[in-house]
TORKOL-4160 file (C-alpha; in steps of 0.2 Angstrom, whole numbers, padded with zeros to 4 digits, m for minus):
454
<pt num="1" X="0069" Y="m0138" Z="m0007"/>
<pt num="2" X="0060" Y="m0122" Z="m0009"/>
<pt num="3" X="0041" Y="m0122" Z="0000"/>
<pt num="4" X="0027" Y="m0108" Z="m0001"/>
<pt num="5" X="0023" Y="m0092" Z="m0014"/>
<pt num="6" X="0038" Y="m0082" Z="m0007"/>
<pt num="7" X="0054" Y="m0094" Z="m0014"/>
<pt num="8" X="0043" Y="m0105" Z="m0028"/>
<pt num="9" X="0051" Y="m0106" Z="m0046"/>
<pt num="10" X="0033" Y="m0100" Z="m0051"/>
<pt num="11" X="0029" Y="m0088" Z="m0042"/>
<pt num="12" X="0045" Y="m0081" Z="m0032"/>
<pt num="13" X="0047" Y="m0067" Z="m0044"/>
<pt num="14" X="0033" Y="m0058" Z="m0041"/>
<pt num="15" X="0040" Y="m0053" Z="m0020"/>
<pt num="16" X="0052" Y="m0039" Z="m0019"/>
<pt num="17" X="0070" Y="m0048" Z="m0013"/>
<pt num="18" X="0076" Y="m0033" Z="m0004"/>
<pt num="19" X="0060" Y="m0039" Z="0008"/>
<pt num="20" X="0062" Y="m0054" Z="0008"/>
<pt num="21" X="0080" Y="m0053" Z="0012"/>
<pt num="22" X="0075" Y="m0041" Z="0030"/>
<pt num="23" X="0065" Y="m0056" Z="0036"/>
<pt num="24" X="0074" Y="m0071" Z="0030"/>
<pt num="25" X="0079" Y="m0081" Z="0043"/>
<pt num="26" X="0095" Y="m0075" Z="0047"/>
<pt num="27" X="0088" Y="m0058" Z="0046"/>
<pt num="28" X="0077" Y="m0062" Z="0056"/>
<pt num="29" X="0089" Y="m0069" Z="0072"/>
<pt num="30" X="0100" Y="m0053" Z="0069"/>
<pt num="31" X="0085" Y="m0040" Z="0073"/>
<pt num="32" X="0086" Y="m0053" Z="0090"/>
<pt num="33" X="0103" Y="m0053" Z="0093"/>
<pt num="34" X="0105" Y="m0033" Z="0088"/>
<pt num="35" X="0091" Y="m0032" Z="0101"/>
<pt num="36" X="0099" Y="m0042" Z="0116"/>
<pt num="37" X="0114" Y="m0033" Z="0113"/>
<pt num="38" X="0106" Y="m0015" Z="0114"/>
<pt num="39" X="0097" Y="m0022" Z="0129"/>
<pt num="40" X="0115" Y="m0024" Z="0137"/>
<pt num="41" X="0123" Y="m0009" Z="0133"/>
<pt num="42" X="0107" Y="0001" Z="0138"/>
<pt num="43" X="0108" Y="m0011" Z="0156"/>
<pt num="44" X="0128" Y="m0008" Z="0156"/>
<pt num="45" X="0126" Y="0010" Z="0154"/>
<pt num="46" X="0112" Y="0012" Z="0167"/>
<pt num="47" X="0123" Y="0000" Z="0178"/>
<pt num="48" X="0110" Y="m0015" Z="0180"/>
<pt num="49" X="0122" Y="m0024" Z="0175"/>
<pt num="50" X="0142" Y="m0025" Z="0175"/>
<pt num="51" X="0148" Y="m0013" Z="0162"/>
<pt num="52" X="0163" Y="m0027" Z="0155"/>
<pt num="53" X="0149" Y="m0038" Z="0151"/>
<pt num="54" X="0139" Y="m0028" Z="0137"/>
<pt num="55" X="0155" Y="m0027" Z="0125"/>
<pt num="56" X="0158" Y="m0047" Z="0125"/>
<pt num="57" X="0140" Y="m0048" Z="0123"/>
<pt num="58" X="0139" Y="m0036" Z="0108"/>
<pt num="59" X="0153" Y="m0045" Z="0100"/>
<pt num="60" X="0143" Y="m0061" Z="0099"/>
<pt num="61" X="0129" Y="m0055" Z="0094"/>
<pt num="62" X="0131" Y="m0061" Z="0075"/>
<pt num="63" X="0118" Y="m0073" Z="0067"/>
<pt num="64" X="0133" Y="m0080" Z="0057"/>
<pt num="65" X="0138" Y="m0086" Z="0073"/>
<pt num="66" X="0124" Y="m0097" Z="0075"/>
<pt num="67" X="0118" Y="m0115" Z="0065"/>
<pt num="68" X="0102" Y="m0111" Z="0060"/>
<pt num="69" X="0099" Y="m0129" Z="0055"/>
<pt num="70" X="0103" Y="m0134" Z="0073"/>
<pt num="71" X="0092" Y="m0120" Z="0082"/>
<pt num="72" X="0080" Y="m0129" Z="0071"/>
<pt num="73" X="0080" Y="m0143" Z="0078"/>
<pt num="74" X="0083" Y="m0140" Z="0094"/>
<pt num="75" X="0069" Y="m0125" Z="0093"/>
<pt num="76" X="0055" Y="m0138" Z="0088"/>
<pt num="77" X="0064" Y="m0152" Z="0103"/>
<pt num="78" X="0061" Y="m0136" Z="0116"/>
<pt num="79" X="0045" Y="m0132" Z="0109"/>
<pt num="80" X="0051" Y="m0113" Z="0112"/>
<pt num="81" X="0057" Y="m0101" Z="0098"/>
<pt num="82" X="0071" Y="m0092" Z="0109"/>
<pt num="83" X="0078" Y="m0102" Z="0123"/>
<pt num="84" X="0087" Y="m0113" Z="0113"/>
<pt num="85" X="0095" Y="m0098" Z="0104"/>
<pt num="86" X="0100" Y="m0090" Z="0120"/>
<pt num="87" X="0109" Y="m0104" Z="0126"/>
<pt num="88" X="0121" Y="m0106" Z="0110"/>
<pt num="89" X="0121" Y="m0086" Z="0114"/>
<pt num="90" X="0127" Y="m0091" Z="0132"/>
<pt num="91" X="0141" Y="m0104" Z="0123"/>
<pt num="92" X="0149" Y="m0090" Z="0113"/>
<pt num="93" X="0149" Y="m0077" Z="0126"/>
<pt num="94" X="0155" Y="m0087" Z="0141"/>
<pt num="95" X="0155" Y="m0082" Z="0158"/>
<pt num="96" X="0153" Y="m0071" Z="0166"/>
<pt num="97" X="0144" Y="m0060" Z="0153"/>
<pt num="98" X="0132" Y="m0077" Z="0149"/>
<pt num="99" X="0125" Y="m0073" Z="0166"/>
<pt num="100" X="0119" Y="m0055" Z="0162"/>
<pt num="101" X="0111" Y="m0060" Z="0144"/>
<pt num="102" X="0093" Y="m0058" Z="0141"/>
<pt num="103" X="0093" Y="m0047" Z="0158"/>
<pt num="104" X="0073" Y="m0045" Z="0164"/>
<pt num="105" X="0066" Y="m0049" Z="0147"/>
<pt num="106" X="0055" Y="m0061" Z="0140"/>
<pt num="107" X="0055" Y="m0068" Z="0124"/>
<pt num="108" X="0038" Y="m0058" Z="0117"/>
<pt num="109" X="0050" Y="m0042" Z="0122"/>
<pt num="110" X="0064" Y="m0046" Z="0109"/>
<pt num="111" X="0050" Y="m0054" Z="0097"/>
<pt num="112" X="0042" Y="m0037" Z="0098"/>
<pt num="113" X="0055" Y="m0024" Z="0098"/>
<pt num="114" X="0066" Y="m0035" Z="0084"/>
<pt num="115" X="0050" Y="m0034" Z="0073"/>
<pt num="116" X="0048" Y="m0016" Z="0076"/>
<pt num="117" X="0066" Y="m0016" Z="0070"/>
<pt num="118" X="0064" Y="m0024" Z="0052"/>
<pt num="119" X="0046" Y="m0016" Z="0050"/>
<pt num="120" X="0056" Y="0001" Z="0051"/>
<pt num="121" X="0066" Y="m0005" Z="0039"/>
<pt num="122" X="0055" Y="m0012" Z="0026"/>
<pt num="123" X="0043" Y="0004" Z="0028"/>
<pt num="124" X="0057" Y="0011" Z="0019"/>
<pt num="125" X="0057" Y="0000" Z="0005"/>
<pt num="126" X="0039" Y="0001" Z="0004"/>
<pt num="127" X="0040" Y="0021" Z="0004"/>
<pt num="128" X="0053" Y="0021" Z="m0010"/>
<pt num="129" X="0043" Y="0012" Z="m0020"/>
<pt num="130" X="0027" Y="0020" Z="m0017"/>
<pt num="131" X="0033" Y="0037" Z="m0020"/>
<pt num="132" X="0040" Y="0029" Z="m0037"/>
<pt num="133" X="0023" Y="0025" Z="m0040"/>
<pt num="134" X="0014" Y="0041" Z="m0036"/>
<pt num="135" X="0029" Y="0052" Z="m0045"/>
<pt num="136" X="0024" Y="0042" Z="m0062"/>
<pt num="137" X="0007" Y="0043" Z="m0060"/>
<pt num="138" X="0009" Y="0063" Z="m0057"/>
<pt num="139" X="0019" Y="0064" Z="m0074"/>
<pt num="140" X="0006" Y="0056" Z="m0082"/>
<pt num="141" X="m0007" Y="0065" Z="m0076"/>
<pt num="142" X="0001" Y="0083" Z="m0080"/>
<pt num="143" X="0007" Y="0078" Z="m0097"/>
<pt num="144" X="m0013" Y="0073" Z="m0099"/>
<pt num="145" X="m0021" Y="0087" Z="m0089"/>
<pt num="146" X="m0029" Y="0090" Z="m0104"/>
<pt num="147" X="m0033" Y="0076" Z="m0114"/>
<pt num="148" X="m0051" Y="0072" Z="m0114"/>
<pt num="149" X="m0060" Y="0058" Z="m0109"/>
<pt num="150" X="m0077" Y="0049" Z="m0105"/>
<pt num="151" X="m0079" Y="0048" Z="m0086"/>
<pt num="152" X="m0090" Y="0033" Z="m0081"/>
<pt num="153" X="m0101" Y="0029" Z="m0065"/>
<pt num="154" X="m0110" Y="0012" Z="m0063"/>
<pt num="155" X="m0099" Y="0006" Z="m0078"/>
<pt num="156" X="m0109" Y="0019" Z="m0091"/>
<pt num="157" X="m0104" Y="0034" Z="m0100"/>
<pt num="158" X="m0107" Y="0049" Z="m0086"/>
<pt num="159" X="m0098" Y="0066" Z="m0090"/>
<pt num="160" X="m0081" Y="0068" Z="m0100"/>
<pt num="161" X="m0066" Y="0073" Z="m0088"/>
<pt num="162" X="m0048" Y="0073" Z="m0093"/>
<pt num="163" X="m0036" Y="0060" Z="m0090"/>
<pt num="164" X="m0024" Y="0069" Z="m0080"/>
<pt num="165" X="m0039" Y="0071" Z="m0068"/>
<pt num="166" X="m0044" Y="0053" Z="m0067"/>
<pt num="167" X="m0025" Y="0050" Z="m0063"/>
<pt num="168" X="m0023" Y="0063" Z="m0050"/>
<pt num="169" X="m0036" Y="0056" Z="m0040"/>
<pt num="170" X="m0026" Y="0040" Z="m0039"/>
<pt num="171" X="m0011" Y="0050" Z="m0035"/>
<pt num="172" X="m0021" Y="0059" Z="m0020"/>
<pt num="173" X="m0027" Y="0044" Z="m0013"/>
<pt num="174" X="m0010" Y="0038" Z="m0014"/>
<pt num="175" X="m0002" Y="0051" Z="m0006"/>
<pt num="176" X="m0013" Y="0049" Z="0010"/>
<pt num="177" X="m0008" Y="0030" Z="0011"/>
<pt num="178" X="0009" Y="0035" Z="0011"/>
<pt num="179" X="0005" Y="0050" Z="0024"/>
<pt num="180" X="m0005" Y="0038" Z="0036"/>
<pt num="181" X="0008" Y="0026" Z="0034"/>
<pt num="182" X="0023" Y="0037" Z="0039"/>
<pt num="183" X="0013" Y="0045" Z="0055"/>
<pt num="184" X="0008" Y="0028" Z="0061"/>
<pt num="185" X="0025" Y="0019" Z="0060"/>
<pt num="186" X="0035" Y="0025" Z="0074"/>
<pt num="187" X="0019" Y="0023" Z="0086"/>
<pt num="188" X="0013" Y="0007" Z="0080"/>
<pt num="189" X="0031" Y="m0003" Z="0082"/>
<pt num="190" X="0039" Y="0003" Z="0098"/>
<pt num="191" X="0054" Y="m0005" Z="0109"/>
<pt num="192" X="0043" Y="m0013" Z="0121"/>
<pt num="193" X="0055" Y="m0021" Z="0136"/>
<pt num="194" X="0044" Y="m0023" Z="0153"/>
<pt num="195" X="0048" Y="m0040" Z="0157"/>
<pt num="196" X="0037" Y="m0054" Z="0159"/>
<pt num="197" X="0020" Y="m0046" Z="0161"/>
<pt num="198" X="0026" Y="m0028" Z="0156"/>
<pt num="199" X="0027" Y="m0021" Z="0174"/>
<pt num="200" X="0048" Y="m0018" Z="0173"/>
<pt num="201" X="0045" Y="m0033" Z="0191"/>
<pt num="202" X="0062" Y="m0038" Z="0185"/>
<pt num="203" X="0073" Y="m0021" Z="0183"/>
<pt num="204" X="0062" Y="m0009" Z="0197"/>
<pt num="205" X="0062" Y="0010" Z="0196"/>
<pt num="206" X="0077" Y="0009" Z="0181"/>
<pt num="207" X="0066" Y="m0002" Z="0169"/>
<pt num="208" X="0058" Y="0012" Z="0161"/>
<pt num="209" X="0075" Y="0023" Z="0158"/>
<pt num="210" X="0082" Y="0004" Z="0150"/>
<pt num="211" X="0070" Y="0004" Z="0139"/>
<pt num="212" X="0072" Y="0023" Z="0134"/>
<pt num="213" X="0090" Y="0018" Z="0131"/>
<pt num="214" X="0088" Y="0004" Z="0120"/>
<pt num="215" X="0074" Y="0011" Z="0112"/>
<pt num="216" X="0087" Y="0027" Z="0108"/>
<pt num="217" X="0100" Y="0014" Z="0102"/>
<pt num="218" X="0088" Y="0006" Z="0090"/>
<pt num="219" X="0083" Y="0021" Z="0082"/>
<pt num="220" X="0065" Y="0018" Z="0090"/>
<pt num="221" X="0052" Y="0024" Z="0102"/>
<pt num="222" X="0051" Y="0017" Z="0119"/>
<pt num="223" X="0033" Y="0011" Z="0122"/>
<pt num="224" X="0023" Y="0020" Z="0136"/>
<pt num="225" X="0015" Y="0003" Z="0142"/>
<pt num="226" X="0025" Y="m0011" Z="0136"/>
<pt num="227" X="0009" Y="m0023" Z="0140"/>
<pt num="228" X="0012" Y="m0040" Z="0130"/>
<pt num="229" X="m0006" Y="m0041" Z="0127"/>
<pt num="230" X="m0007" Y="m0026" Z="0116"/>
<pt num="231" X="m0007" Y="m0027" Z="0099"/>
<pt num="232" X="m0018" Y="m0010" Z="0093"/>
<pt num="233" X="m0002" Y="m0001" Z="0091"/>
<pt num="234" X="0004" Y="m0012" Z="0078"/>
<pt num="235" X="m0013" Y="m0017" Z="0071"/>
<pt num="236" X="m0014" Y="0003" Z="0068"/>
<pt num="237" X="m0001" Y="0002" Z="0054"/>
<pt num="238" X="m0006" Y="m0014" Z="0048"/>
<pt num="239" X="m0025" Y="m0008" Z="0046"/>
<pt num="240" X="m0014" Y="0007" Z="0036"/>
<pt num="241" X="m0007" Y="m0005" Z="0025"/>
<pt num="242" X="m0027" Y="m0012" Z="0020"/>
<pt num="243" X="m0031" Y="0004" Z="0016"/>
<pt num="244" X="m0015" Y="0006" Z="0004"/>
<pt num="245" X="m0019" Y="m0011" Z="m0004"/>
<pt num="246" X="m0039" Y="m0005" Z="m0009"/>
<pt num="247" X="m0034" Y="0010" Z="m0016"/>
<pt num="248" X="m0021" Y="m0002" Z="m0028"/>
<pt num="249" X="m0034" Y="m0015" Z="m0029"/>
<pt num="250" X="m0046" Y="0000" Z="m0038"/>
<pt num="251" X="m0031" Y="0007" Z="m0048"/>
<pt num="252" X="m0029" Y="m0011" Z="m0055"/>
<pt num="253" X="m0045" Y="m0015" Z="m0059"/>
<pt num="254" X="m0049" Y="0000" Z="m0067"/>
<pt num="255" X="m0031" Y="m0001" Z="m0080"/>
<pt num="256" X="m0040" Y="m0019" Z="m0082"/>
<pt num="257" X="m0054" Y="m0011" Z="m0089"/>
<pt num="258" X="m0046" Y="0004" Z="m0098"/>
<pt num="259" X="m0033" Y="m0009" Z="m0107"/>
<pt num="260" X="m0050" Y="m0022" Z="m0112"/>
<pt num="261" X="m0051" Y="m0025" Z="m0132"/>
<pt num="262" X="m0067" Y="m0014" Z="m0132"/>
<pt num="263" X="m0061" Y="0001" Z="m0125"/>
<pt num="264" X="m0042" Y="0002" Z="m0127"/>
<pt num="265" X="m0038" Y="0018" Z="m0120"/>
<pt num="266" X="m0023" Y="0014" Z="m0107"/>
<pt num="267" X="m0012" Y="0000" Z="m0108"/>
<pt num="268" X="0002" Y="m0006" Z="m0097"/>
<pt num="269" X="0018" Y="m0010" Z="m0103"/>
<pt num="270" X="0023" Y="m0022" Z="m0117"/>
<pt num="271" X="0039" Y="m0030" Z="m0121"/>
<pt num="272" X="0042" Y="m0046" Z="m0135"/>
<pt num="273" X="0042" Y="m0065" Z="m0124"/>
<pt num="274" X="0029" Y="m0059" Z="m0112"/>
<pt num="275" X="0014" Y="m0069" Z="m0116"/>
<pt num="276" X="m0004" Y="m0067" Z="m0112"/>
<pt num="277" X="m0008" Y="m0085" Z="m0116"/>
<pt num="278" X="m0002" Y="m0103" Z="m0123"/>
<pt num="279" X="m0015" Y="m0105" Z="m0136"/>
<pt num="280" X="m0021" Y="m0088" Z="m0141"/>
<pt num="281" X="m0006" Y="m0081" Z="m0148"/>
<pt num="282" X="m0013" Y="m0061" Z="m0149"/>
<pt num="283" X="m0016" Y="m0059" Z="m0131"/>
<pt num="284" X="m0009" Y="m0045" Z="m0123"/>
<pt num="285" X="m0014" Y="m0047" Z="m0104"/>
<pt num="286" X="m0014" Y="m0033" Z="m0092"/>
<pt num="287" X="m0004" Y="m0046" Z="m0081"/>
<pt num="288" X="0004" Y="m0034" Z="m0072"/>
<pt num="289" X="m0012" Y="m0024" Z="m0064"/>
<pt num="290" X="m0019" Y="m0041" Z="m0062"/>
<pt num="291" X="m0005" Y="m0047" Z="m0051"/>
<pt num="292" X="m0008" Y="m0034" Z="m0042"/>
<pt num="293" X="m0023" Y="m0035" Z="m0041"/>
<pt num="294" X="m0019" Y="m0053" Z="m0033"/>
<pt num="295" X="m0006" Y="m0044" Z="m0019"/>
<pt num="296" X="m0019" Y="m0034" Z="m0014"/>
<pt num="297" X="m0030" Y="m0047" Z="m0010"/>
<pt num="298" X="m0016" Y="m0057" Z="m0001"/>
<pt num="299" X="m0014" Y="m0042" Z="0009"/>
<pt num="300" X="m0029" Y="m0037" Z="0013"/>
<pt num="301" X="m0034" Y="m0053" Z="0019"/>
<pt num="302" X="m0017" Y="m0053" Z="0032"/>
<pt num="303" X="m0021" Y="m0037" Z="0038"/>
<pt num="304" X="m0037" Y="m0042" Z="0043"/>
<pt num="305" X="m0033" Y="m0060" Z="0050"/>
<pt num="306" X="m0018" Y="m0049" Z="0060"/>
<pt num="307" X="m0033" Y="m0039" Z="0070"/>
<pt num="308" X="m0039" Y="m0054" Z="0075"/>
<pt num="309" X="m0024" Y="m0056" Z="0086"/>
<pt num="310" X="m0026" Y="m0041" Z="0095"/>
<pt num="311" X="m0037" Y="m0052" Z="0107"/>
<pt num="312" X="m0029" Y="m0058" Z="0119"/>
<pt num="313" X="m0030" Y="m0067" Z="0135"/>
<pt num="314" X="m0024" Y="m0064" Z="0150"/>
<pt num="315" X="m0005" Y="m0054" Z="0151"/>
<pt num="316" X="0003" Y="m0064" Z="0136"/>
<pt num="317" X="m0004" Y="m0076" Z="0123"/>
<pt num="318" X="0005" Y="m0088" Z="0111"/>
<pt num="319" X="m0010" Y="m0092" Z="0105"/>
<pt num="320" X="m0011" Y="m0073" Z="0097"/>
<pt num="321" X="0007" Y="m0072" Z="0096"/>
<pt num="322" X="0010" Y="m0087" Z="0086"/>
<pt num="323" X="m0002" Y="m0079" Z="0074"/>
<pt num="324" X="0005" Y="m0062" Z="0074"/>
<pt num="325" X="0023" Y="m0068" Z="0072"/>
<pt num="326" X="0018" Y="m0078" Z="0059"/>
<pt num="327" X="0008" Y="m0064" Z="0048"/>
<pt num="328" X="0020" Y="m0051" Z="0052"/>
<pt num="329" X="0035" Y="m0055" Z="0039"/>
<pt num="330" X="0022" Y="m0061" Z="0025"/>
<pt num="331" X="0012" Y="m0042" Z="0028"/>
<pt num="332" X="0027" Y="m0035" Z="0025"/>
<pt num="333" X="0035" Y="m0043" Z="0011"/>
<pt num="334" X="0018" Y="m0044" Z="0002"/>
<pt num="335" X="0016" Y="m0025" Z="0005"/>
<pt num="336" X="0032" Y="m0019" Z="m0002"/>
<pt num="337" X="0032" Y="m0032" Z="m0016"/>
<pt num="338" X="0014" Y="m0023" Z="m0020"/>
<pt num="339" X="0020" Y="m0006" Z="m0019"/>
<pt num="340" X="0035" Y="m0010" Z="m0033"/>
<pt num="341" X="0022" Y="m0019" Z="m0044"/>
<pt num="342" X="0012" Y="m0002" Z="m0041"/>
<pt num="343" X="0029" Y="0008" Z="m0047"/>
<pt num="344" X="0032" Y="m0005" Z="m0059"/>
<pt num="345" X="0013" Y="m0003" Z="m0069"/>
<pt num="346" X="0013" Y="0018" Z="m0067"/>
<pt num="347" X="0030" Y="0019" Z="m0075"/>
<pt num="348" X="0024" Y="0007" Z="m0089"/>
<pt num="349" X="0010" Y="0016" Z="m0095"/>
<pt num="350" X="0004" Y="0020" Z="m0111"/>
<pt num="351" X="m0010" Y="0031" Z="m0118"/>
<pt num="352" X="m0020" Y="0028" Z="m0133"/>
<pt num="353" X="m0029" Y="0046" Z="m0136"/>
<pt num="354" X="m0036" Y="0042" Z="m0152"/>
<pt num="355" X="m0046" Y="0029" Z="m0142"/>
<pt num="356" X="m0053" Y="0041" Z="m0129"/>
<pt num="357" X="m0057" Y="0053" Z="m0141"/>
<pt num="358" X="m0067" Y="0038" Z="m0151"/>
<pt num="359" X="m0076" Y="0032" Z="m0136"/>
<pt num="360" X="m0078" Y="0051" Z="m0129"/>
<pt num="361" X="m0091" Y="0052" Z="m0148"/>
<pt num="362" X="m0097" Y="0033" Z="m0145"/>
<pt num="363" X="m0117" Y="0041" Z="m0137"/>
<pt num="364" X="m0118" Y="0054" Z="m0150"/>
<pt num="365" X="m0118" Y="0069" Z="m0137"/>
<pt num="366" X="m0127" Y="0060" Z="m0124"/>
<pt num="367" X="m0113" Y="0062" Z="m0114"/>
<pt num="368" X="m0113" Y="0081" Z="m0114"/>
<pt num="369" X="m0132" Y="0080" Z="m0108"/>
<pt num="370" X="m0129" Y="0089" Z="m0092"/>
<pt num="371" X="m0119" Y="0103" Z="m0103"/>
<pt num="372" X="m0135" Y="0107" Z="m0114"/>
<pt num="373" X="m0144" Y="0106" Z="m0099"/>
<pt num="374" X="m0134" Y="0119" Z="m0089"/>
<pt num="375" X="m0137" Y="0129" Z="m0104"/>
<pt num="376" X="m0156" Y="0128" Z="m0105"/>
<pt num="377" X="m0160" Y="0130" Z="m0086"/>
<pt num="378" X="m0156" Y="0149" Z="m0092"/>
<pt num="379" X="m0172" Y="0148" Z="m0101"/>
<pt num="380" X="m0183" Y="0137" Z="m0091"/>
<pt num="381" X="m0177" Y="0131" Z="m0076"/>
<pt num="382" X="m0167" Y="0116" Z="m0069"/>
<pt num="383" X="m0182" Y="0106" Z="m0067"/>
<pt num="384" X="m0191" Y="0110" Z="m0082"/>
<pt num="385" X="m0176" Y="0107" Z="m0093"/>
<pt num="386" X="m0170" Y="0090" Z="m0085"/>
<pt num="387" X="m0188" Y="0085" Z="m0090"/>
<pt num="388" X="m0186" Y="0089" Z="m0108"/>
<pt num="389" X="m0170" Y="0084" Z="m0110"/>
<pt num="390" X="m0174" Y="0065" Z="m0103"/>
<pt num="391" X="m0184" Y="0063" Z="m0114"/>
<pt num="392" X="m0173" Y="0068" Z="m0127"/>
<pt num="393" X="m0160" Y="0056" Z="m0121"/>
<pt num="394" X="m0170" Y="0041" Z="m0119"/>
<pt num="395" X="m0177" Y="0042" Z="m0136"/>
<pt num="396" X="m0160" Y="0046" Z="m0145"/>
<pt num="397" X="m0155" Y="0031" Z="m0134"/>
<pt num="398" X="m0171" Y="0021" Z="m0140"/>
<pt num="399" X="m0172" Y="0026" Z="m0158"/>
<pt num="400" X="m0152" Y="0026" Z="m0163"/>
<pt num="401" X="m0154" Y="0045" Z="m0164"/>
<pt num="402" X="m0140" Y="0059" Z="m0164"/>
<pt num="403" X="m0144" Y="0068" Z="m0148"/>
<pt num="404" X="m0144" Y="0084" Z="m0157"/>
<pt num="405" X="m0158" Y="0080" Z="m0169"/>
<pt num="406" X="m0168" Y="0071" Z="m0151"/>
<pt num="407" X="m0165" Y="0090" Z="m0146"/>
<pt num="408" X="m0171" Y="0099" Z="m0161"/>
<pt num="409" X="m0188" Y="0088" Z="m0160"/>
<pt num="410" X="m0191" Y="0095" Z="m0144"/>
<pt num="411" X="m0206" Y="0107" Z="m0144"/>
<pt num="412" X="m0197" Y="0125" Z="m0140"/>
<pt num="413" X="m0185" Y="0120" Z="m0155"/>
<pt num="414" X="m0196" Y="0111" Z="m0167"/>
<pt num="415" X="m0196" Y="0119" Z="m0185"/>
<pt num="416" X="m0183" Y="0131" Z="m0178"/>
<pt num="417" X="m0163" Y="0131" Z="m0178"/>
<pt num="418" X="m0156" Y="0127" Z="m0161"/>
<pt num="419" X="m0147" Y="0142" Z="m0154"/>
<pt num="420" X="m0128" Y="0141" Z="m0155"/>
<pt num="421" X="m0126" Y="0142" Z="m0136"/>
<pt num="422" X="m0134" Y="0124" Z="m0135"/>
<pt num="423" X="m0124" Y="0118" Z="m0149"/>
<pt num="424" X="m0108" Y="0123" Z="m0142"/>
<pt num="425" X="m0114" Y="0113" Z="m0126"/>
<pt num="426" X="m0114" Y="0096" Z="m0135"/>
<pt num="427" X="m0095" Y="0096" Z="m0137"/>
<pt num="428" X="m0091" Y="0085" Z="m0126"/>
<pt num="429" X="m0071" Y="0088" Z="m0125"/>
<pt num="430" X="m0075" Y="0106" Z="m0121"/>
<pt num="431" X="m0086" Y="0100" Z="m0103"/>
<pt num="432" X="m0072" Y="0096" Z="m0094"/>
<pt num="433" X="m0074" Y="0107" Z="m0080"/>
<pt num="434" X="m0059" Y="0112" Z="m0069"/>
<pt num="435" X="m0051" Y="0095" Z="m0073"/>
<pt num="436" X="m0034" Y="0102" Z="m0078"/>
<pt num="437" X="m0035" Y="0115" Z="m0063"/>
<pt num="438" X="m0037" Y="0101" Z="m0054"/>
<pt num="439" X="m0024" Y="0089" Z="m0058"/>
<pt num="440" X="m0011" Y="0103" Z="m0057"/>
<pt num="441" X="m0016" Y="0106" Z="m0040"/>
<pt num="442" X="m0017" Y="0090" Z="m0033"/>
<pt num="443" X="0002" Y="0084" Z="m0042"/>
<pt num="444" X="0009" Y="0101" Z="m0035"/>
<pt num="445" X="0001" Y="0095" Z="m0015"/>
<pt num="446" X="0005" Y="0076" Z="m0018"/>
<pt num="447" X="0021" Y="0077" Z="m0028"/>
<pt num="448" X="0027" Y="0095" Z="m0030"/>
<pt num="449" X="0043" Y="0089" Z="m0034"/>
<pt num="450" X="0037" Y="0082" Z="m0054"/>
<pt num="451" X="0029" Y="0098" Z="m0054"/>
<pt num="452" X="0045" Y="0108" Z="m0051"/>
<pt num="453" X="0054" Y="0097" Z="m0063"/>
<pt num="454" X="0039" Y="0101" Z="m0078"/>
């Protein structure tokens, strides 16, 4: 019986299948066994355990040799998550190798190092999808680097810009998330093999060397100080995932706004058979963007909860590690699914340039008020120009006049033709600043491969 969002027939398709496989019970058990095998090899190489024990341990470190339902019963009875696994592992290996399994280690050493392996593999998946999202948005930004649209602040028209510039802002922020995560991964999830409280008491002076050798085998960094009570390293990476969630949600909510019936400037992909409502046949909901918002919320709440597990009593505290061990798979799966959904959304975006042009003209020239003001400052100073244009703009809105008519009624121009430069300034599509150049620069910096393909 499937229970929970990852396997539910309703919501299971929201979540990345490869990430779910990486954190399945079988994969988690295999990660534990991989760490145990690497520990034995490292100890054998350094003379801590007999050399002949390591190959036997490694040969039996295979999840398919374990009966998961039986393990589940034994774990519930023992009220310990690893000891029943070790008992079965010892049976498989036989004597004398069984006596050298888990030598000098504690359960959290195995779990944390195994999680580091799983997070490393998860990061590779996540980074691939995040890179695809960045590339898709960057390509669209280049294609629309000069497509004018209304820039908005506080839900109101502000200044003209280009769609490329808006997309470049998303690309830039996602690029920073990608860099943050890449920089934090290795240090956040090291191999930690310090024993019961992190002092290498059971292995003595060779303990750090064993940890370093194990880390090298697994492709991880060794923990400089393998304290069991420290979670700030993992918390650093998880905090960066929380920032990614914020960026993804901002992008998704922008797209929900842009797809509104009254706006209609950008829409997500649609196919026949995609249903928006069980009763309103016309609905084309931004369902992918809304799913992205949902995933972002799920991710951010879990990363915040994970930060709470940094507070740990003494040198070991299962009340905190139980929570962290439960949250980490969810965080990993949701984060990968968020990146995958973002990439799918980005690849399917459809732009309506006519709607952008129509909306740009909605205020009858008011969106170009700064452009006119900058021309007027050459005649009277910025403060006086702003005072005059404020009066004209408010009158235009209150009386429903075109902005140009309200300007013509101002004292400096009353009864005279407007100067040509002021009329030119009212062309909103021409007042986009360095939008195109900034777009190209951003793509060149964050997604240079996209620029080279153009």
